[in-house]
C-alpha positions in Angstrom: 22.1 12.0 2.4 18.6 10.8 3.5 19.7 7.2 2.9 22.9 7.7 4.8 21.2 9.2 7.8 18.6 6.4 7.9 21.2 3.7 7.6 23.1 5.4 10.5 20.0 5.2 12.6 19.8 9.0 12.8 16.0 9.2 12.5 15.6 12.9 13.4 18.1 14.0 10.7 16.6 11.5 8.2 13.2 13.0 8.9 14.4 16.6 8.3 16.0 15.5 5.0 12.8 13.8 4.0 10.8 16.9 4.7 13.2 18.9 2.6 12.7 16.4 -0.3 8.9 16.7 -0.1 9.0 20.5 -0.1 11.6 20.7 -2.9 8.9 21.2 -5.5 6.0 23.3 -4.0 3.7 22.6 -6.9 4.1 18.8 -6.4 3.9 18.5 -2.6 0.6 16.6 -2.6 2.0 14.1 -5.1 5.2 13.7 -3.1 3.3 13.0 0.1 1.1 10.4 -1.6 4.2 8.7 -2.9 5.8 8.3 0.6 4.3 4.8 1.2 6.0 3.5 -1.9 9.2 5.3 -1.2 9.5 4.2 2.5 7.7 0.8 2.5 10.9 -1.2 2.6 12.4 0.9 5.4 9.3 1.0 7.6 7.7 -2.4 7.2 7.9 -4.1 10.6 9.7 -1.2 12.1 7.2 1.0 13.9 10.0 3.1 15.5 10.9 4.4 12.1 7.5 6.1 11.8 9.3 8.9 13.6 10.7 9.8 10.2 7.4 11.5 9.5 7.4 13.7 12.6 9.2 16.7 10.9 6.4 16.7 8.2 3.6 16.6 10.7 3.4 20.3 11.5 3.8 21.6 8.0 1.3 19.2 6.5 -1.2 18.9 9.4 -4.0 20.0 7.2 -3.1 17.8 4.2 -5.1 14.6 3.7 -2.3 13.2 1.6 0.1 13.4 4.6 -2.3 11.6 6.9 -3.1 9.0 4.2 0.6 8.3 3.8 1.1 8.1 7.6 -1.8 5.7 8.0 -0.5 3.5 5.2 3.0 3.4 6.6 1.7 2.8 10.1 -0.2 -0.2 8.8 2.9 -1.5 7.2 4.8 -1.0 10.4 2.2 -2.8 12.4 1.1 0.2 14.5 -2.6 -0.2 14.1 -3.6 2.6 16.6 -1.5 5.1 14.8 -2.8 3.9 11.4 -6.4 4.3 12.7 -5.8 7.8 14.1 -4.2 8.9 10.9 -6.8 7.5 8.6 -9.6 9.2 10.7 -7.8 12.5 10.3 -7.5 12.0 6.5 -11.2 11.1 6.3 -12.1 14.4 8.1 -10.0 16.4 5.6 -11.1 14.5 2.5 -14.3 12.6 3.2 -14.9 11.7 -0.4 -11.4 10.4 -1.2 -12.0 6.7 -2.0 -8.4 5.7 -1.3 -8.8 6.9 2.3 -12.0 4.9 2.5 -10.2 1.8 1.2 -7.4 2.2 3.7 -10.0 2.5 6.5 -11.4 -0.8 5.3 -8.0 -2.4 5.4 -7.4 -1.3 8.9 -10.8 -2.8 9.9 -9.6 -6.1 8.5 -6.3 -5.9 10.5 -8.4 -5.3 13.6 -10.3 -8.5 13.1 -13.4 -7.3 11.2 -12.5 -9.2 8.0 -16.0 -9.5 6.5 -17.0 -5.9 7.1 -13.7 -4.5 5.9 -13.7 -6.7 2.8 -17.3 -5.8 1.9 -16.3 -2.1 2.0 -13.1 -2.6 0.0 -14.9 -4.7 -2.6 -17.6 -2.0 -3.0 -14.9 0.5 -3.7 -13.1 -1.8 -6.2 -16.4 -2.2 -8.1 -16.8 1.6 -8.2 -13.2 2.4 -9.0 -12.1 -0.8 -10.9 -9.6 1.0 -13.1 -7.4 1.7 -10.0 -4.7 -0.9 -10.2 -3.5 -0.1 -6.6 -6.9 -0.7 -5.2 -7.3 -4.1 -6.9 -3.8 -5.0 -5.8 -4.7 -4.2 -2.2 -7.8 -6.4 -2.4 -5.8 -9.3 -3.8 -3.0 -9.0 -1.2 -5.4 -8.9 1.7 -7.2 -12.0 0.5 -3.9 -13.7 0.2 -2.9 -12.7 3.7 -6.3 -14.0 5.0 -5.6 -17.4 3.4 -8.6 -17.0 1.0 -6.6 -18.4 -1.8 -9.3 -19.0 -4.4 -10.7 -15.5 -3.9 -7.1 -14.1 -4.0 -6.5 -15.9 -7.3 -9.7 -14.4 -8.8 -8.8 -10.9 -7.6 -5.3 -11.2 -9.2 -6.9 -12.4 -12.4 -9.2 -9.4 -12.4 -6.2 -7.2 -11.9 -4.6 -8.7 -15.0 -7.7 -7.7 -17.0 -6.9 -4.1 -16.1 -3.1 -4.4 -16.2 -2.0 -7.5 -18.2 1.7 -7.3 -17.3 1.3 -6.5 -13.6 4.3 -8.4 -12.1 3.0 -9.1 -8.6 -0.2 -10.6 -10.0 1.7 -12.8 -12.5 4.0 -14.0 -9.7 1.3 -14.6 -7.2 -0.9 -16.5 -9.7 2.1 -18.6 -10.7 2.7 -19.7 -7.1 -1.0 -20.2 -6.4 -1.4 -22.4 -9.5 1.7 -24.4 -8.4 0.2 -25.0 -5.0 -3.1 -26.1 -6.6 -1.2 -28.6 -8.8 -2.0 -26.8 -12.1 1.5 -26.8 -13.5 0.6 -25.7 -17.0 -1.2 -22.6 -15.7 1.7 -21.9 -13.3 4.2 -22.2 -16.2 2.1 -19.8 -18.3 2.0 -17.1 -15.6 5.6 -17.4 -14.7 6.7 -17.3 -18.3 4.7 -14.2 -18.8 6.4 -12.7 -15.8 9.9 -13.7 -17.1 9.2 -12.2 -20.6 7.6 -9.0 -19.2 10.9 -7.5 -18.2 9.3 -6.4 -14.9 10.7 -9.2 -12.7 13.7 -8.7 -10.5 
């Protein structure tokens, strides 16, 4: 029903249904909120108007850092930097020691033009929480977006040290090696991707 309402453009109804899905298992609400960016990324990326989907959750979860973190991450994907900044600041007040919120704040800094300051903060968090695959992936993606290809390749390679079969890292490194003219390395990465069973 959620998908049908969203595809029909009925954002208020889709938002109500989304809130019901999150509240379905009271003992897992925090986890469900934290999963919202992965669930909605494809629907919201580049569509800031669809952030209205989150409005029905805003009152119920006003005091939940997980909600504001999800809202900030989705707002960043949608390209609504002011909303992302406001949401991440709220999340930081609620959970000042949560490193994922700190990492997201660093990413927002980068999108606002402070690339060096944001990257320095993000890299410090990666050094401290190096086992977090999502954090390493965020670092590599940002470096790729900034056109810092050698640094991005290094970051993807570091991610593979933690998660050898990570498909996005294998794919990105395959393309980066092709662009660099290293066909043998590109073939190796893309073969590993094809045999991992994780590609689509």
